[in-house]
N, C-alpha and C positions, 0 to 999 in steps of 0.2 A: 670302749666305744659300743654303742648299742647295736644290735643285729636287726637287720631289716625283716627277717622271716620269725616265725613263730611256729608254734603247732597248729594254730588257728588262723592265721595271716599269710597270704600269698603274697609275693613280691609285687604283683599286680595292684593290689589293694593297699600297700604300702606307697608305691608311687602315686596313686591317685591321692592319697592323703597330702601329699607334696604339690599336687595340681600340675605336674609335668606334661608336655605336649609329646615329647619323644626320647626314647631311651636307646643308644644305639651301643651294642657289645661288640668290639673290635678284637679280633684273634688272628695271630699268625705265627704257629709255632716255630716256623723257620728263622723267624728272627727274633722270637722270644716276646712278641708284643701281645699283651693282655690289657685292654684299655676299656673305658666306659665314657662315653660322650652323652651327657645329659643337657638337653633343651628344654628347659623350664618354662619361658614365656615369650613369644614374639609379637606381642602387641604394638609394642613400640619401634620394633624393628629386628635385625637379624641378632641372634643371641651372640653376645661377646664375652668371652671369658678363658681364662688361662688353662694350661694342661698342668696336672701335678704330678710329679713322681714320687711314689713312696712305696716302700715295704710294708704293705698292709698285712694285719694278721689273718685275714681271710677276704674271700670275695666280696661276702656280705658286708664287711666292714667297708671295702672300697665304694660298694653301691651306695652304703648309707651316707659315706662323705660327699661322694659327688651330687647327691640329691640335696644334701643342706648347703653345698657351696653354690649350686646352681641357683637355687631358690634366692639365695642372698644376692647373687649377682644381677637377678630381675630386680629387686629392691634396690641395689645399689645404681644400676643405671637411671632408674626412674628417678631417685632423689637427687641425682647429679644432674637432672634435666637433659640427658643423652637421649636421642631416639635410637636407642638400642634395646634389646631383649637381654634375657639372662640365662647363660650357657656356662659349663664347666666340663672339664675333662679331667680323668685320672688314669695313669698308667702304673699297673701293678709291678713294682720293681722287685729285682734282686740281683745278686752278683751275675748270674748269667746273662740277664737282659742288658747289662751294662758293657758287654765285651764289645758290641759294635754298636754304638750310638748312632752312627750316620743311618745305618741300615732300619734301625728301631724307629727312629723320628721321621726318616723318609715314608716308611710304610705308614705311620700314623697319619702322616701328611696326605696320604692317599684316601684313606679313610675320611680325614676333614673333606677333603675335595669332593667325596661323593656325595655329602650334603648339599652340594650345589650354593653353598653360601648361607644356609640357614644357621650355620655356626661358624664362628671366627674365633680363632684360637690364639693364645698368647702365652708369655710365659707365667709360671707360678713357682711353687716350692720345688726346686731341685731341676728347675728347667730354666735355662739362661738364653742370651742371645745366641750362642753358638747352636743350642740345640733348634731355637726358632729359625735359624738359617736354614737348617737341614730340611725343617717343614716347608720353610718358601721354596725349596727346589721342587715340591710337588704339589703346592696350591698357593693361590693367592690370597687364600681366605686365613690369612696370620698377621698379627699385629705385633709389635714389639721387636721388630727386624733390626739388625745394626744398622747404625747411621751411615755406614758406608755404602749401605744397601739402600739409602733413600729414606730409612725408618726413624724411630725414635729412640732406639735402643733400649737400655735397661730402664724399666718402669719405677724401680725401687725408691730412687731419690724423691719422684714425685709422691709417691704413695706417703712417704715420710713427711713431706712439705705440706701435705692436706691434714695429716694427723697434728702435726706442729701448731697449724692455724687453728684447728678445732681446740687444741688445749688453750690457746689463748681465747677464743670465744667463751668456754667453758669457765675459765677464770673471770673474765670479764662479766658474766651472769652471777657468778657464785660470790665474788669479791670485790666487783667494781673496778678491776685494775687487771689488766692482760698481761703485764709483765711478767716473765719466768725468772727474772733474776733472782736467785736466792731460794727459788723454788726446789723442793726435794723431789726428786723424779726417780722411780724404780722402773727399769725397762726389763722387761723378761723376754729375752731372746734378741739377740744381737746379731743376726744375719745381715743380709744386705739393706732392709728396711730399718731394722732396729739401729744397726750402726749410722745408716743417713739420719735417723732421728736424733741419735746421741749428739750427733756433731751439730746438728741445728740448736739442740738444747745447751751445748757448753758454748756456742757463740753467744748466746744471750746470758750466761752467767748463770744457768740452773746448777745445783748439786744432784750429781748422778750416782745411783747404784746400778750395777748390771748384773743380770744373771743369764748363764745360758748353758745348755747341757754339754756344750763344749768348752770347758774351761779355758783351754788355751786361746780361743777366739775372744771369749769374754775379757781376757787378760789384755789380749792385743787392741782391742777396742779402748779398753780402759785407761791404757798407757796415752792414747791420742787424746782423750777428753778429760782426763784428771779425775777419773770416777773411781769408785769403790766397789770391787767385785764381791758379790754375795756369793757365799759357799755351798748354798743347796737350795733347792727350790722352794722349801717352806720359808725361807728367809725373804724371797721375792714378795711373799703374801703379808709377812708378818713384819717387815721393815716400816716403821714409821715413815710417812712421806706424804707431801701434797697431792701428788699425781701418781698413779699406778698405769704404766703402759704396758699391756701384754702385746708382744709382737711375735710370739712364737705360733704353735698350731692353735686351734681352737678348743672349745669346751673346758677351758681353764677356770672360768668363772662357775662355781656350780655349789650344791649345798653344803660340801665341805669345805670349799676355800672361802667363800665369802664371809663366814663368821670371823675368819683370821685376818682380813684385809684391816690395814691401818693407814688408810687414805681418804681424801675427801672427794676426788675426782678420778674416773677411770676413763682413759683416753688412749687407745692403743691400735696398732694395724692389723691385728690378727683377724681373721674371719671367723665366723659364729663363736664368738667368745662365751656366749651364755650356754651352757649345757642343755637347760630346759628354759625357753625363752621367756614364757610367762613368769614360771616360779621364779628364776633366778633375777629377772629384772625387777620383780616385786620386792624381793629380798635385799635389793641394793636401795632400793627406795626407800624400805622400812628402816635401814641401816643410815640414811641420810647421805648416802654415797651417790653424787652425779654422775650420771653414766653416759658416756658420748657413743651413741649406737654404732657399732662397728660397720656397718654398710653404707652409714652417712658419712663417717668422718675418714675411711680409707679408701675413698674413691680416687684418689688423686692419680693413681697408677693407670686405672681404668681410663680416666678422663685423658690422660696421655697418648695411651695407645689409640684410643678411640680418634684422635685427631689425625691419625695417619691415614685415615679412610677418605679424609677429603684434601689430602696432601698435608704434610706434617709441618706445623709451625709451634715452636716452642713458646713464644710469646701468647699466642692465642691460648695454649694450653695452659700455663700459667695463670692467665686470666680467668680461666674456667675454674681452675683449682681452688683459686681465690675466693671464690662463691661458697666454699666449704665452711668459712667462717660464718657468712650470714645465715646459711641454712642450720647451721648448728644452734645458733641462737633462735632460729624460727622454732625449731623443734622442741628445744629446751622449755621456752615460754609456752608452746602449745600444751606441753606436758603438764605444767604449773597450773596452767588457767583450766585446763579440764580435769586436773587430780588424776592423771594417769602416767605410767611410767613412760619415760622417755623413749625407750624400745618401742612400745605400744604407739607413741606419736608419731615415730619415724616411719614405723609400717604404715600407718594410716595415710600419711602425707605421700609416700611413695604409691601406695594403692591407689589413691585418689588421682594421682597423675595418669595411672596407667587406664584408668577408668575413664577419664575424661577424652584421652587420645582414643581410646578404643572408640567411643562413642562418636567421634569425629570421622573416623575411620570408616566405621559403619555405614554411616549416611552420606560418606564422601565430601564431606564439608570443608 
């Protein structure tokens, strides 16, 4: 992972590159909390984005991750048509920090609360409904809380549903038929979202190949969906397939891996899939691989937790998520018409909405 600092550039200069409004460093040695909250953009509304817990190799790596993730949330919320901005948080985890999760997450909740609603948190990698319930003890500025508490619960199945719909839209555009029956799909990463996606694809008759760093987990999911387990990460890239679905951590599509791909379409749930957005999107375009921009197609979970802010209604949530199908078609067609990458088309689409709403707010129209 790239480092945010160098001999010639300061942290503030790097933050300026990403265009963030606010970065908050949270520290409490008594509970083992080291966290970073990044508020990228609040033009459309308060920043909503989950908190990720990870054993980062360095504090610089954690900062880079939260900057990239929060910027992606701005684009995701805008593209989904939500009146929300982009934010994200990361907790730098190790064995010591996990000894008392209640203390850790309640203290994090206090930091979230201190922002007065400018940032609303939710689940992300290694943070589930149990941890979110702890945060809720300290602040109302949290979504994805358990259904028993009036929330929407785990957003993973809704993220998977949005990606599934995007796959169908991409197939419709590429082949004129949206059916996934018989289509070969490689899923890299079968955690909560990847496994939910596998179940949806299995029900439609797709032929599945699974890879996960946790082989036992991959094997367990494979038994449920009649899938073949790939033995190593390289096979996830090189296995011939119709659709490659990256559902693990980001930056997996890069100058090394893109030449290895044997697919026609990429549609996955991972955030920040492109290591270098402009370069890697162009590489995919040159190879003739149709890429579903991650922030556009993996917005289902965000949409679902966002409905809690108005009183959770699953039917309303699903209706909003189903718009991902049409949004995907619009972006792909825009890219083809203008001769640009699908990533660039999606970014322009999201940024235009932010600019339009910003104009209305500026003049109170």
